[in-house]
C-alpha positions as CSV (number, residue, x, y, z in Angstrom):
1,M,0.0,0.0,0.0
2,E,1.4,3.3,-1.0
3,N,1.1,6.6,0.8
4,L,-0.2,9.6,-1.1
5,A,0.3,13.2,-0.3
6,G,-2.3,15.9,-0.3
7,K,-1.6,19.6,0.1
8,C,-3.9,22.0,2.0
9,P,-4.9,24.9,-0.4
10,K,-5.1,27.4,2.5
11,C,-1.9,26.8,4.5
12,G,0.2,24.6,2.2
13,R,0.7,21.8,4.8
14,T,1.2,18.4,3.4
15,H,-0.9,15.5,4.7
16,L,-0.3,11.8,4.1
17,L,-3.2,9.7,2.8
18,R,-3.6,6.0,2.4
19,S,-5.6,6.0,-0.9
20,R,-7.0,8.4,-3.4
21,E,-10.5,8.0,-1.9
22,D,-9.2,9.2,1.6
23,M,-9.8,12.7,2.8
24,V,-8.5,14.6,5.8
25,V,-9.6,17.9,7.4
26,C,-6.7,20.2,7.9
27,D,-6.6,21.9,11.3
28,C,-5.2,25.2,10.0
29,W,-8.7,26.8,10.5
30,R,-8.3,26.4,14.3
31,I,-4.8,28.1,14.5
32,C,-4.6,31.8,15.1
33,P,-2.6,33.6,12.4
34,I,-1.4,36.2,14.8
35,C,0.0,34.2,17.7
36,G,-0.1,30.6,16.4
37,G,-2.2,29.5,19.4
38,E,-5.3,27.3,19.1
39,M,-8.5,29.2,18.8
40,T,-11.7,28.3,20.6
41,P,-15.2,28.1,19.1
42,Y,-17.0,31.4,19.1
43,L,-20.3,31.5,21.0
44,P,-22.2,34.7,20.3
45,D,-24.1,36.3,23.1
46,T,-27.1,37.0,20.9
47,A,-29.2,35.0,18.4
48,P,-27.6,34.2,15.1
49,K,-30.2,36.1,13.1
50,T,-28.6,39.3,14.6
51,Y,-25.5,38.7,12.5
52,A,-27.2,38.8,9.1
53,L,-25.0,39.8,6.2
54,N,-26.5,40.7,2.9
55,G,-29.8,39.0,3.9
56,L,-28.0,35.8,4.8
57,R,-28.3,34.6,8.4
58,E,-25.2,32.6,8.5
59,L,-22.8,33.2,11.3
60,Q,-19.5,34.4,9.7
61,V,-17.2,34.2,12.7
62,L,-16.4,30.5,13.7
63,M,-13.4,30.7,16.0
64,V,-11.9,33.3,18.4
65,C,-8.5,33.7,19.9
66,T,-8.4,35.7,23.2
67,C,-4.7,35.3,23.8
68,H,-4.1,38.9,22.8
69,S,-5.9,42.2,22.6
70,P,-8.0,42.8,20.6
71,P,-9.2,39.2,20.1
72,F,-8.9,37.7,16.6
73,Y,-12.1,36.4,15.1
74,G,-11.5,33.7,12.6
75,T,-13.9,33.3,9.6
76,Q,-12.1,30.4,7.8
77,K,-14.1,27.2,7.5
78,P,-12.6,23.7,7.7
79,V,-10.7,22.6,4.6
80,E,-10.9,19.1,3.1
81,V,-7.6,17.8,1.7
82,K,-7.6,15.1,-0.9
83,A,-4.7,13.3,-2.6
84,D,-3.0,15.3,-5.3
85,A,-3.5,14.2,-8.8
């Protein structure tokens, strides 16, 4: 069985996969780009409908890093990495 490599399109990190059908979720969306620490899930203090953007009621902020001031609010979603062709 050969190991295949897949590269994250967001951070460039290489992940090893066992087959072409395998997929991995890169953890770069949980890392703060300012301090490199792990961010925590953002829990808003009001209802999600308050955060409407262009008529969409999807929460844009997913993670927050409170290790520094002001806090960093991450909007990047998880990235699926598949084997390179």
